[in-house]
Each structure stands twice: as structure tokens, then as C-alpha cells.
mmCIF file of the C-alpha atoms, coordinates in Angstrom:
data_MODEL
# 
_entry.id   MODEL 
# 
loop_
_atom_site.group_PDB 
_atom_site.id 
_atom_site.type_symbol 
_atom_site.label_atom_id 
_atom_site.label_alt_id 
_atom_site.label_comp_id 
_atom_site.label_asym_id 
_atom_site.label_entity_id 
_atom_site.label_seq_id 
_atom_site.pdbx_PDB_ins_code 
_atom_site.Cartn_x 
_atom_site.Cartn_y 
_atom_site.Cartn_z 
_atom_site.occupancy 
_atom_site.B_iso_or_equiv 
_atom_site.pdbx_formal_charge 
_atom_site.auth_seq_id 
_atom_site.auth_comp_id 
_atom_site.auth_asym_id 
_atom_site.auth_atom_id 
_atom_site.pdbx_PDB_model_num 
ATOM 1   C CA . MET A 1 1   ? 100.178 -92.197 -113.573 1.00 0.00 ? 1   MET A CA 1 
ATOM 2   C CA . LYS A 1 2   ? 97.761  -91.145 -116.303 1.00 0.00 ? 2   LYS A CA 1 
ATOM 3   C CA . PRO A 1 3   ? 98.882  -87.895 -117.944 1.00 0.00 ? 3   PRO A CA 1 
ATOM 4   C CA . GLU A 1 4   ? 96.624  -84.919 -117.451 1.00 0.00 ? 4   GLU A CA 1 
ATOM 5   C CA . GLY A 1 5   ? 94.467  -84.064 -120.446 1.00 0.00 ? 5   GLY A CA 1 
ATOM 6   C CA . PRO A 1 6   ? 94.782  -80.755 -122.273 1.00 0.00 ? 6   PRO A CA 1 
ATOM 7   C CA . ARG A 1 7   ? 93.155  -77.692 -120.780 1.00 0.00 ? 7   ARG A CA 1 
ATOM 8   C CA . ARG A 1 8   ? 89.910  -76.620 -122.385 1.00 0.00 ? 8   ARG A CA 1 
ATOM 9   C CA . GLY A 1 9   ? 91.518  -73.312 -123.381 1.00 0.00 ? 9   GLY A CA 1 
ATOM 10  C CA . ARG A 1 10  ? 94.357  -74.978 -125.274 1.00 0.00 ? 10  ARG A CA 1 
ATOM 11  C CA . ARG A 1 11  ? 94.011  -75.740 -128.952 1.00 0.00 ? 11  ARG A CA 1 
ATOM 12  C CA . ALA A 1 12  ? 96.319  -77.281 -131.502 1.00 0.00 ? 12  ALA A CA 1 
ATOM 13  C CA . GLY A 1 13  ? 98.526  -74.861 -133.382 1.00 0.00 ? 13  GLY A CA 1 
ATOM 14  C CA . PRO A 1 14  ? 99.623  -71.338 -132.553 1.00 0.00 ? 14  PRO A CA 1 
ATOM 15  C CA . SER A 1 15  ? 97.060  -69.232 -130.682 1.00 0.00 ? 15  SER A CA 1 
ATOM 16  C CA . THR A 1 16  ? 97.056  -65.768 -129.219 1.00 0.00 ? 16  THR A CA 1 
ATOM 17  C CA . SER A 1 17  ? 96.047  -65.072 -125.642 1.00 0.00 ? 17  SER A CA 1 
ATOM 18  C CA . ARG A 1 18  ? 92.922  -63.342 -126.946 1.00 0.00 ? 18  ARG A CA 1 
ATOM 19  C CA . GLU A 1 19  ? 91.843  -66.458 -128.863 1.00 0.00 ? 19  GLU A CA 1 
ATOM 20  C CA . LEU A 1 20  ? 92.485  -68.678 -125.852 1.00 0.00 ? 20  LEU A CA 1 
ATOM 21  C CA . ILE A 1 21  ? 90.418  -66.389 -123.625 1.00 0.00 ? 21  ILE A CA 1 
ATOM 22  C CA . LEU A 1 22  ? 87.523  -66.388 -126.105 1.00 0.00 ? 22  LEU A CA 1 
ATOM 23  C CA . HIS A 1 23  ? 87.698  -70.162 -126.479 1.00 0.00 ? 23  HIS A CA 1 
ATOM 24  C CA . SER A 1 24  ? 87.504  -70.706 -122.713 1.00 0.00 ? 24  SER A CA 1 
ATOM 25  C CA . ALA A 1 25  ? 84.891  -68.000 -122.180 1.00 0.00 ? 25  ALA A CA 1 
ATOM 26  C CA . ARG A 1 26  ? 82.530  -69.474 -124.782 1.00 0.00 ? 26  ARG A CA 1 
ATOM 27  C CA . ALA A 1 27  ? 82.750  -72.901 -123.178 1.00 0.00 ? 27  ALA A CA 1 
ATOM 28  C CA . LEU A 1 28  ? 82.320  -71.645 -119.610 1.00 0.00 ? 28  LEU A CA 1 
ATOM 29  C CA . PHE A 1 29  ? 79.520  -69.177 -120.369 1.00 0.00 ? 29  PHE A CA 1 
ATOM 30  C CA . ALA A 1 30  ? 77.683  -71.929 -122.245 1.00 0.00 ? 30  ALA A CA 1 
ATOM 31  C CA . GLU A 1 31  ? 78.202  -74.473 -119.460 1.00 0.00 ? 31  GLU A CA 1 
ATOM 32  C CA . HIS A 1 32  ? 77.595  -72.356 -116.366 1.00 0.00 ? 32  HIS A CA 1 
ATOM 33  C CA . GLY A 1 33  ? 75.792  -69.239 -117.610 1.00 0.00 ? 33  GLY A CA 1 
ATOM 34  C CA . TYR A 1 34  ? 76.828  -65.609 -117.396 1.00 0.00 ? 34  TYR A CA 1 
ATOM 35  C CA . ALA A 1 35  ? 76.250  -64.977 -113.690 1.00 0.00 ? 35  ALA A CA 1 
ATOM 36  C CA . ALA A 1 36  ? 78.074  -68.099 -112.478 1.00 0.00 ? 36  ALA A CA 1 
ATOM 37  C CA . THR A 1 37  ? 81.190  -67.559 -114.606 1.00 0.00 ? 37  THR A CA 1 
ATOM 38  C CA . SER A 1 38  ? 83.961  -65.310 -113.310 1.00 0.00 ? 38  SER A CA 1 
ATOM 39  C CA . LEU A 1 39  ? 86.756  -63.647 -115.237 1.00 0.00 ? 39  LEU A CA 1 
ATOM 40  C CA . ARG A 1 40  ? 89.275  -65.315 -112.923 1.00 0.00 ? 40  ARG A CA 1 
ATOM 41  C CA . GLU A 1 41  ? 87.828  -68.736 -113.789 1.00 0.00 ? 41  GLU A CA 1 
ATOM 42  C CA . ILE A 1 42  ? 88.063  -67.935 -117.498 1.00 0.00 ? 42  ILE A CA 1 
ATOM 43  C CA . ALA A 1 43  ? 91.665  -66.797 -117.129 1.00 0.00 ? 43  ALA A CA 1 
ATOM 44  C CA . ARG A 1 44  ? 92.554  -69.975 -115.215 1.00 0.00 ? 44  ARG A CA 1 
ATOM 45  C CA . ASP A 1 45  ? 90.930  -72.180 -117.859 1.00 0.00 ? 45  ASP A CA 1 
ATOM 46  C CA . ALA A 1 46  ? 92.732  -70.322 -120.652 1.00 0.00 ? 46  ALA A CA 1 
ATOM 47  C CA . ALA A 1 47  ? 96.040  -70.461 -118.701 1.00 0.00 ? 47  ALA A CA 1 
ATOM 48  C CA . VAL A 1 48  ? 96.574  -66.710 -118.891 1.00 0.00 ? 48  VAL A CA 1 
ATOM 49  C CA . ASP A 1 49  ? 97.033  -64.026 -116.272 1.00 0.00 ? 49  ASP A CA 1 
ATOM 50  C CA . PRO A 1 50  ? 93.688  -62.436 -115.234 1.00 0.00 ? 50  PRO A CA 1 
ATOM 51  C CA . ALA A 1 51  ? 95.116  -59.054 -116.212 1.00 0.00 ? 51  ALA A CA 1 
ATOM 52  C CA . MET A 1 52  ? 95.187  -60.275 -119.823 1.00 0.00 ? 52  MET A CA 1 
ATOM 53  C CA . VAL A 1 53  ? 91.406  -60.650 -119.814 1.00 0.00 ? 53  VAL A CA 1 
ATOM 54  C CA . HIS A 1 54  ? 90.983  -57.009 -118.811 1.00 0.00 ? 54  HIS A CA 1 
ATOM 55  C CA . HIS A 1 55  ? 93.646  -55.978 -121.307 1.00 0.00 ? 55  HIS A CA 1 
ATOM 56  C CA . TYR A 1 56  ? 91.787  -57.508 -124.265 1.00 0.00 ? 56  TYR A CA 1 
ATOM 57  C CA . PHE A 1 57  ? 88.159  -57.126 -123.207 1.00 0.00 ? 57  PHE A CA 1 
ATOM 58  C CA . GLY A 1 58  ? 87.888  -54.592 -120.398 1.00 0.00 ? 58  GLY A CA 1 
ATOM 59  C CA . GLY A 1 59  ? 85.269  -56.493 -118.413 1.00 0.00 ? 59  GLY A CA 1 
ATOM 60  C CA . LYS A 1 60  ? 82.912  -59.429 -118.259 1.00 0.00 ? 60  LYS A CA 1 
ATOM 61  C CA . GLU A 1 61  ? 80.139  -57.820 -120.330 1.00 0.00 ? 61  GLU A CA 1 
ATOM 62  C CA . ASP A 1 62  ? 82.548  -56.918 -123.152 1.00 0.00 ? 62  ASP A CA 1 
ATOM 63  C CA . LEU A 1 63  ? 83.973  -60.447 -123.126 1.00 0.00 ? 63  LEU A CA 1 
ATOM 64  C CA . PHE A 1 64  ? 80.517  -62.017 -123.283 1.00 0.00 ? 64  PHE A CA 1 
ATOM 65  C CA . ASN A 1 65  ? 79.552  -59.768 -126.203 1.00 0.00 ? 65  ASN A CA 1 
ATOM 66  C CA . ALA A 1 66  ? 82.722  -60.785 -128.045 1.00 0.00 ? 66  ALA A CA 1 
ATOM 67  C CA . CYS A 1 67  ? 81.857  -64.467 -127.536 1.00 0.00 ? 67  CYS A CA 1 
ATOM 68  C CA . VAL A 1 68  ? 78.495  -64.114 -129.259 1.00 0.00 ? 68  VAL A CA 1 
ATOM 69  C CA . GLU A 1 69  ? 79.543  -61.564 -131.926 1.00 0.00 ? 69  GLU A CA 1 
ATOM 70  C CA . LEU A 1 70  ? 76.182  -59.871 -132.302 1.00 0.00 ? 70  LEU A CA 1 
ATOM 71  C CA . PRO A 1 71  ? 75.824  -57.746 -135.456 1.00 0.00 ? 71  PRO A CA 1 
ATOM 72  C CA . ALA A 1 72  ? 74.019  -55.028 -133.477 1.00 0.00 ? 72  ALA A CA 1 
ATOM 73  C CA . ASP A 1 73  ? 73.808  -53.806 -129.904 1.00 0.00 ? 73  ASP A CA 1 
ATOM 74  C CA . PRO A 1 74  ? 70.480  -54.854 -128.313 1.00 0.00 ? 74  PRO A CA 1 
ATOM 75  C CA . ALA A 1 75  ? 70.589  -51.745 -126.134 1.00 0.00 ? 75  ALA A CA 1 
ATOM 76  C CA . GLN A 1 76  ? 70.397  -49.588 -129.260 1.00 0.00 ? 76  GLN A CA 1 
ATOM 77  C CA . VAL A 1 77  ? 67.956  -51.759 -131.212 1.00 0.00 ? 77  VAL A CA 1 
ATOM 78  C CA . LEU A 1 78  ? 65.560  -52.102 -128.273 1.00 0.00 ? 78  LEU A CA 1 
ATOM 79  C CA . GLY A 1 79  ? 66.337  -48.804 -126.588 1.00 0.00 ? 79  GLY A CA 1 
ATOM 80  C CA . GLY A 1 80  ? 62.813  -47.478 -126.974 1.00 0.00 ? 80  GLY A CA 1 
ATOM 81  C CA . VAL A 1 81  ? 60.950  -50.723 -126.279 1.00 0.00 ? 81  VAL A CA 1 
ATOM 82  C CA . SER A 1 82  ? 61.298  -50.738 -122.506 1.00 0.00 ? 82  SER A CA 1 
ATOM 83  C CA . GLN A 1 83  ? 60.120  -47.100 -122.476 1.00 0.00 ? 83  GLN A CA 1 
ATOM 84  C CA . THR A 1 84  ? 56.986  -47.940 -124.481 1.00 0.00 ? 84  THR A CA 1 
ATOM 85  C CA . ALA A 1 85  ? 53.720  -48.235 -122.566 1.00 0.00 ? 85  ALA A CA 1 
ATOM 86  C CA . PRO A 1 86  ? 53.096  -51.871 -121.553 1.00 0.00 ? 86  PRO A CA 1 
ATOM 87  C CA . GLY A 1 87  ? 49.895  -52.018 -123.614 1.00 0.00 ? 87  GLY A CA 1 
ATOM 88  C CA . GLU A 1 88  ? 51.773  -51.108 -126.818 1.00 0.00 ? 88  GLU A CA 1 
ATOM 89  C CA . ARG A 1 89  ? 55.023  -52.945 -126.254 1.00 0.00 ? 89  ARG A CA 1 
ATOM 90  C CA . GLY A 1 90  ? 54.275  -56.079 -128.262 1.00 0.00 ? 90  GLY A CA 1 
ATOM 91  C CA . GLU A 1 91  ? 54.064  -54.211 -131.564 1.00 0.00 ? 91  GLU A CA 1 
ATOM 92  C CA . ALA A 1 92  ? 56.998  -51.961 -130.664 1.00 0.00 ? 92  ALA A CA 1 
ATOM 93  C CA . LEU A 1 93  ? 59.196  -54.984 -129.980 1.00 0.00 ? 93  LEU A CA 1 
ATOM 94  C CA . LEU A 1 94  ? 58.158  -56.676 -133.217 1.00 0.00 ? 94  LEU A CA 1 
ATOM 95  C CA . ARG A 1 95  ? 58.796  -53.592 -135.352 1.00 0.00 ? 95  ARG A CA 1 
ATOM 96  C CA . ALA A 1 96  ? 62.224  -53.025 -133.772 1.00 0.00 ? 96  ALA A CA 1 
ATOM 97  C CA . LEU A 1 97  ? 63.313  -56.587 -134.495 1.00 0.00 ? 97  LEU A CA 1 
ATOM 98  C CA . LEU A 1 98  ? 61.902  -56.597 -138.028 1.00 0.00 ? 98  LEU A CA 1 
ATOM 99  C CA . THR A 1 99  ? 63.766  -53.374 -138.775 1.00 0.00 ? 99  THR A CA 1 
ATOM 100 C CA . LEU A 1 100 ? 66.997  -55.017 -137.613 1.00 0.00 ? 100 LEU A CA 1 
ATOM 101 C CA . TRP A 1 101 ? 66.424  -58.209 -139.581 1.00 0.00 ? 101 TRP A CA 1 
ATOM 102 C CA . ASP A 1 102 ? 65.567  -56.291 -142.761 1.00 0.00 ? 102 ASP A CA 1 
ATOM 103 C CA . SER A 1 103 ? 68.849  -54.393 -142.558 1.00 0.00 ? 103 SER A CA 1 
ATOM 104 C CA . PRO A 1 104 ? 72.428  -55.154 -143.671 1.00 0.00 ? 104 PRO A CA 1 
ATOM 105 C CA . ALA A 1 105 ? 72.790  -57.127 -140.414 1.00 0.00 ? 105 ALA A CA 1 
ATOM 106 C CA . GLN A 1 106 ? 70.584  -59.926 -141.793 1.00 0.00 ? 106 GLN A CA 1 
ATOM 107 C CA . PRO A 1 107 ? 73.404  -62.236 -143.068 1.00 0.00 ? 107 PRO A CA 1 
ATOM 108 C CA . ALA A 1 108 ? 75.152  -62.121 -139.685 1.00 0.00 ? 108 ALA A CA 1 
ATOM 109 C CA . LEU A 1 109 ? 71.867  -62.789 -137.883 1.00 0.00 ? 109 LEU A CA 1 
ATOM 110 C CA . LEU A 1 110 ? 71.181  -65.778 -140.127 1.00 0.00 ? 110 LEU A CA 1 
ATOM 111 C CA . ALA A 1 111 ? 74.661  -67.133 -139.390 1.00 0.00 ? 111 ALA A CA 1 
ATOM 112 C CA . LEU A 1 112 ? 73.972  -66.746 -135.683 1.00 0.00 ? 112 LEU A CA 1 
ATOM 113 C CA . LEU A 1 113 ? 70.646  -68.561 -136.053 1.00 0.00 ? 113 LEU A CA 1 
ATOM 114 C CA . ARG A 1 114 ? 72.192  -71.431 -137.999 1.00 0.00 ? 114 ARG A CA 1 
ATOM 115 C CA . GLY A 1 115 ? 75.022  -71.691 -135.488 1.00 0.00 ? 115 GLY A CA 1 
ATOM 116 C CA . ALA A 1 116 ? 72.575  -71.915 -132.596 1.00 0.00 ? 116 ALA A CA 1 
ATOM 117 C CA . ALA A 1 117 ? 70.739  -74.737 -134.362 1.00 0.00 ? 117 ALA A CA 1 
ATOM 118 C CA . SER A 1 118 ? 73.881  -76.780 -135.025 1.00 0.00 ? 118 SER A CA 1 
ATOM 119 C CA . SER A 1 119 ? 76.093  -76.135 -131.984 1.00 0.00 ? 119 SER A CA 1 
ATOM 120 C CA . LYS A 1 120 ? 75.247  -76.794 -128.337 1.00 0.00 ? 120 LYS A CA 1 
ATOM 121 C CA . THR A 1 121 ? 77.730  -74.152 -127.204 1.00 0.00 ? 121 THR A CA 1 
ATOM 122 C CA . GLN A 1 122 ? 76.385  -71.527 -129.597 1.00 0.00 ? 122 GLN A CA 1 
ATOM 123 C CA . SER A 1 123 ? 72.829  -72.431 -128.632 1.00 0.00 ? 123 SER A CA 1 
ATOM 124 C CA . ALA A 1 124 ? 73.620  -71.878 -124.949 1.00 0.00 ? 124 ALA A CA 1 
ATOM 125 C CA . LEU A 1 125 ? 75.266  -68.536 -125.687 1.00 0.00 ? 125 LEU A CA 1 
ATOM 126 C CA . VAL A 1 126 ? 72.324  -67.330 -127.771 1.00 0.00 ? 126 VAL A CA 1 
ATOM 127 C CA . ARG A 1 127 ? 70.011  -68.365 -124.941 1.00 0.00 ? 127 ARG A CA 1 
ATOM 128 C CA . GLN A 1 128 ? 72.044  -66.213 -122.549 1.00 0.00 ? 128 GLN A CA 1 
ATOM 129 C CA . VAL A 1 129 ? 71.740  -63.264 -124.936 1.00 0.00 ? 129 VAL A CA 1 
ATOM 130 C CA . LEU A 1 130 ? 67.976  -63.729 -125.197 1.00 0.00 ? 130 LEU A CA 1 
ATOM 131 C CA . LEU A 1 131 ? 67.533  -63.907 -121.431 1.00 0.00 ? 131 LEU A CA 1 
ATOM 132 C CA . ARG A 1 132 ? 69.941  -61.142 -120.421 1.00 0.00 ? 132 ARG A CA 1 
ATOM 133 C CA . ARG A 1 133 ? 69.856  -58.603 -123.206 1.00 0.00 ? 133 ARG A CA 1 
ATOM 134 C CA . ILE A 1 134 ? 66.575  -58.929 -125.099 1.00 0.00 ? 134 ILE A CA 1 
ATOM 135 C CA . LEU A 1 135 ? 63.788  -60.457 -123.014 1.00 0.00 ? 135 LEU A CA 1 
ATOM 136 C CA . THR A 1 136 ? 64.667  -58.460 -119.901 1.00 0.00 ? 136 THR A CA 1 
ATOM 137 C CA . ARG A 1 137 ? 64.230  -55.256 -121.926 1.00 0.00 ? 137 ARG A CA 1 
ATOM 138 C CA . ALA A 1 138 ? 60.920  -56.457 -123.314 1.00 0.00 ? 138 ALA A CA 1 
ATOM 139 C CA . THR A 1 139 ? 59.536  -57.252 -119.845 1.00 0.00 ? 139 THR A CA 1 
ATOM 140 C CA . ALA A 1 140 ? 61.169  -54.357 -117.944 1.00 0.00 ? 140 ALA A CA 1 
ATOM 141 C CA . GLY A 1 141 ? 58.736  -52.645 -115.591 1.00 0.00 ? 141 GLY A CA 1 
ATOM 142 C CA . LEU A 1 142 ? 55.902  -55.109 -116.141 1.00 0.00 ? 142 LEU A CA 1 
ATOM 143 C CA . PRO A 1 143 ? 53.998  -56.379 -113.099 1.00 0.00 ? 143 PRO A CA 1 
ATOM 144 C CA . GLY A 1 144 ? 54.635  -59.904 -111.876 1.00 0.00 ? 144 GLY A CA 1 
ATOM 145 C CA . ASP A 1 145 ? 57.320  -61.822 -110.029 1.00 0.00 ? 145 ASP A CA 1 
ATOM 146 C CA . ASP A 1 146 ? 60.485  -63.236 -111.601 1.00 0.00 ? 146 ASP A CA 1 
ATOM 147 C CA . ASP A 1 147 ? 58.835  -66.552 -112.463 1.00 0.00 ? 147 ASP A CA 1 
ATOM 148 C CA . GLU A 1 148 ? 55.982  -64.882 -114.305 1.00 0.00 ? 148 GLU A CA 1 
ATOM 149 C CA . LEU A 1 149 ? 58.273  -62.545 -116.236 1.00 0.00 ? 149 LEU A CA 1 
ATOM 150 C CA . LEU A 1 150 ? 60.509  -65.460 -117.181 1.00 0.00 ? 150 LEU A CA 1 
ATOM 151 C CA . LEU A 1 151 ? 57.490  -67.297 -118.567 1.00 0.00 ? 151 LEU A CA 1 
ATOM 152 C CA . ARG A 1 152 ? 56.279  -64.236 -120.477 1.00 0.00 ? 152 ARG A CA 1 
ATOM 153 C CA . GLY A 1 153 ? 59.751  -63.729 -121.931 1.00 0.00 ? 153 GLY A CA 1 
ATOM 154 C CA . SER A 1 154 ? 59.984  -67.378 -122.980 1.00 0.00 ? 154 SER A CA 1 
ATOM 155 C CA . LEU A 1 155 ? 56.614  -67.174 -124.722 1.00 0.00 ? 155 LEU A CA 1 
ATOM 156 C CA . LEU A 1 156 ? 57.767  -64.035 -126.546 1.00 0.00 ? 156 LEU A CA 1 
ATOM 157 C CA . ALA A 1 157 ? 60.936  -65.799 -127.660 1.00 0.00 ? 157 ALA A CA 1 
ATOM 158 C CA . SER A 1 158 ? 59.006  -68.808 -128.979 1.00 0.00 ? 158 SER A CA 1 
ATOM 159 C CA . GLN A 1 159 ? 56.841  -66.581 -131.185 1.00 0.00 ? 159 GLN A CA 1 
ATOM 160 C CA . LEU A 1 160 ? 59.630  -64.313 -132.378 1.00 0.00 ? 160 LEU A CA 1 
ATOM 161 C CA . MET A 1 161 ? 62.124  -67.098 -133.123 1.00 0.00 ? 161 MET A CA 1 
ATOM 162 C CA . GLY A 1 162 ? 59.457  -68.987 -135.038 1.00 0.00 ? 162 GLY A CA 1 
ATOM 163 C CA . LEU A 1 163 ? 58.759  -65.887 -137.111 1.00 0.00 ? 163 LEU A CA 1 
ATOM 164 C CA . MET A 1 164 ? 62.429  -65.247 -137.862 1.00 0.00 ? 164 MET A CA 1 
ATOM 165 C CA . VAL A 1 165 ? 63.008  -68.857 -138.928 1.00 0.00 ? 165 VAL A CA 1 
ATOM 166 C CA . SER A 1 166 ? 59.888  -68.869 -141.141 1.00 0.00 ? 166 SER A CA 1 
ATOM 167 C CA . ARG A 1 167 ? 60.454  -65.438 -142.689 1.00 0.00 ? 167 ARG A CA 1 
ATOM 168 C CA . TYR A 1 168 ? 64.230  -65.237 -143.094 1.00 0.00 ? 168 TYR A CA 1 
ATOM 169 C CA . LEU A 1 169 ? 65.601  -68.787 -143.012 1.00 0.00 ? 169 LEU A CA 1 
ATOM 170 C CA . LEU A 1 170 ? 62.851  -70.827 -144.692 1.00 0.00 ? 170 LEU A CA 1 
ATOM 171 C CA . ARG A 1 171 ? 61.489  -67.873 -146.706 1.00 0.00 ? 171 ARG A CA 1 
ATOM 172 C CA . LEU A 1 172 ? 57.966  -69.152 -146.133 1.00 0.00 ? 172 LEU A CA 1 
ATOM 173 C CA . ASP A 1 173 ? 55.399  -67.035 -147.972 1.00 0.00 ? 173 ASP A CA 1 
ATOM 174 C CA . PRO A 1 174 ? 53.265  -65.088 -147.314 1.00 0.00 ? 174 PRO A CA 1 
ATOM 175 C CA . LEU A 1 175 ? 55.257  -64.329 -144.128 1.00 0.00 ? 175 LEU A CA 1 
ATOM 176 C CA . ALA A 1 176 ? 58.462  -63.808 -146.110 1.00 0.00 ? 176 ALA A CA 1 
ATOM 177 C CA . SER A 1 177 ? 56.942  -61.091 -148.301 1.00 0.00 ? 177 SER A CA 1 
ATOM 178 C CA . ALA A 1 178 ? 54.626  -59.484 -145.745 1.00 0.00 ? 178 ALA A CA 1 
ATOM 179 C CA . THR A 1 179 ? 55.213  -55.856 -144.795 1.00 0.00 ? 179 THR A CA 1 
ATOM 180 C CA . HIS A 1 180 ? 56.061  -54.808 -141.270 1.00 0.00 ? 180 HIS A CA 1 
ATOM 181 C CA . SER A 1 181 ? 52.596  -53.340 -140.836 1.00 0.00 ? 181 SER A CA 1 
ATOM 182 C CA . GLU A 1 182 ? 50.944  -56.576 -141.991 1.00 0.00 ? 182 GLU A CA 1 
ATOM 183 C CA . LEU A 1 183 ? 53.050  -58.606 -139.570 1.00 0.00 ? 183 LEU A CA 1 
ATOM 184 C CA . ALA A 1 184 ? 52.309  -56.138 -136.770 1.00 0.00 ? 184 ALA A CA 1 
ATOM 185 C CA . ALA A 1 185 ? 48.585  -56.639 -137.359 1.00 0.00 ? 185 ALA A CA 1 
ATOM 186 C CA . LEU A 1 186 ? 48.903  -60.433 -137.516 1.00 0.00 ? 186 LEU A CA 1 
ATOM 187 C CA . ILE A 1 187 ? 51.434  -61.157 -134.775 1.00 0.00 ? 187 ILE A CA 1 
ATOM 188 C CA . GLY A 1 188 ? 51.477  -58.038 -132.609 1.00 0.00 ? 188 GLY A CA 1 
ATOM 189 C CA . PRO A 1 189 ? 48.323  -59.020 -130.653 1.00 0.00 ? 189 PRO A CA 1 
ATOM 190 C CA . THR A 1 190 ? 49.816  -62.418 -129.788 1.00 0.00 ? 190 THR A CA 1 
ATOM 191 C CA . LEU A 1 191 ? 53.015  -60.817 -128.527 1.00 0.00 ? 191 LEU A CA 1 
ATOM 192 C CA . GLN A 1 192 ? 50.977  -58.333 -126.537 1.00 0.00 ? 192 GLN A CA 1 
ATOM 193 C CA . HIS A 1 193 ? 48.998  -61.137 -124.929 1.00 0.00 ? 193 HIS A CA 1 
ATOM 194 C CA . TYR A 1 194 ? 52.229  -62.849 -123.909 1.00 0.00 ? 194 TYR A CA 1 
ATOM 195 C CA . LEU A 1 195 ? 53.396  -59.583 -122.336 1.00 0.00 ? 195 LEU A CA 1 
ATOM 196 C CA . THR A 1 196 ? 50.298  -58.404 -120.482 1.00 0.00 ? 196 THR A CA 1 
ATOM 197 C CA . GLY A 1 197 ? 47.483  -60.904 -121.017 1.00 0.00 ? 197 GLY A CA 1 
ATOM 198 C CA . PRO A 1 198 ? 46.246  -63.337 -118.369 1.00 0.00 ? 198 PRO A CA 1 
ATOM 199 C CA . LEU A 1 199 ? 48.231  -66.538 -117.836 1.00 0.00 ? 199 LEU A CA 1 
ATOM 200 C CA . PRO A 1 200 ? 47.022  -69.840 -116.372 1.00 0.00 ? 200 PRO A CA 1 
ATOM 201 C CA . SER A 1 201 ? 47.210  -69.821 -112.585 1.00 0.00 ? 201 SER A CA 1 
ATOM 202 C CA . GLY A 1 202 ? 50.542  -71.099 -111.267 1.00 0.00 ? 202 GLY A CA 1 
ATOM 203 C CA . SER A 1 203 ? 52.092  -71.439 -114.725 1.00 0.00 ? 203 SER A CA 1 
ATOM 204 C CA . GLY A 1 204 ? 55.108  -69.286 -113.932 1.00 0.00 ? 204 GLY A CA 1 
ATOM 205 C CA . ALA A 1 205 ? 56.012  -71.317 -110.858 1.00 0.00 ? 205 ALA A CA 1 
ATOM 206 C CA . ALA A 1 206 ? 55.617  -74.535 -112.836 1.00 0.00 ? 206 ALA A CA 1 
ATOM 207 C CA . VAL A 1 207 ? 58.038  -73.328 -115.510 1.00 0.00 ? 207 VAL A CA 1 
ATOM 208 C CA . ALA A 1 208 ? 60.540  -72.178 -112.875 1.00 0.00 ? 208 ALA A CA 1 
ATOM 209 C CA . GLY A 1 209 ? 60.405  -75.656 -111.345 1.00 0.00 ? 209 GLY A CA 1 
ATOM 210 C CA . GLN A 1 210 ? 61.225  -77.172 -114.715 1.00 0.00 ? 210 GLN A CA 1 
ATOM 211 C CA . GLU A 1 211 ? 64.183  -74.783 -115.118 1.00 0.00 ? 211 GLU A CA 1 
ATOM 212 C CA . GLN A 1 212 ? 65.666  -75.935 -111.814 1.00 0.00 ? 212 GLN A CA 1 
ATOM 213 C CA . ARG A 1 213 ? 65.534  -79.647 -112.722 1.00 0.00 ? 213 ARG A CA 1 
# 
């Protein structure tokens, strides 16, 4: 009989229950997504009692946040964006993110960006953060069904991630040395179009179909 392989939560060398829980949670969140992963499943994978998960992390949201190790809370950074009028939200979102990136949190954000580019697990976790904690705030209250808002959020992410890579990782001038106001004038209208401008007919449904395949 072939011996059973090691559990995903087990690692060589001494580990604490907290480390085992984080190790399993990162893998399961990345593989199945936030909604489809339960705390009981994480505990089983890590070979710990479910009560230990609550002891170390309180709940699912706290555990997910610990997996990604964000340098700032999106709820605080983007707190005013979802309350901004839809017609002004593109610039508000851009200025909020630029303020964060041009703060002491920048080294941690760069590490997160590099990790997402080099690790499939980290990439999946960052994608979950974008979908659940950033893009949903940017599109909150906007008209349109779920497919359309998902498309608008994805377009926003493509523009913003490209800007962050060019400005902070590659240091590509003149973007790297541009002021926030200059960037707002250059990029804000594009973000605003992604949020409230017209989209090709049926494009949201087409993207949703791709997501399901």
C-alpha cells in the first residue's frame, strides 16, 4: 500500500499552529477563492482543531487579511471613494491610491507586487483582494448588473496596475516624477470612462462567460 503523502499544511521543521493555519489558508484561498473556502476546511488541512483558527485569527476575514499581509486597510484608504459621486469617482480613486503608494507603505506594496508576479499562490491572493476589497468599493452603487460591474472593475485594475508597475517598479519617466494632479489629469478621465462610460453591447456577459471556463 502506497503511503499517504504529507498534508498540505505540514512543513518540514518545527511549526506553530498559527503558521500551519496560515500555510493551509493561503493555499486554499488561492485554489478555491474566498467564498468557497471554509474555516473548517482550513483547520482540517492544517490538522488543527477549528477552535484554534478562531483563537489565532477571530474569523475568516481576519485570517484572509493575515494571508495577504496588506500594509494598509483598504477600508480606510478607500473609505471616501464609494461615497464620492459616480461622475467624480475615477479621480478620487486614483488620488487615494497614489497617496498610499507615495507613503511609507510603498516598500511593502512593492514586495506584494513582486510576489504576485513571481508566485501563483500570491497572485491568486492578490486577485482576491482586488476583487473583494478594492474593486467592489470602486464600483459600489453604480448602475449595471454583476457582469457589467465585474468588467468595469477589471478594466480599472488593468489601468491602475499598469500605472503602479510603470511608476513605482520600473520608475518610468515622466510617469515616475509626475505629480498627483498631473496624473489625475492624464489618467483620471480613462478611469472615469471605465467606471461610468458606455461599454460595447454584451461585453460584460462575454467576460463572465470567460471567467466560468
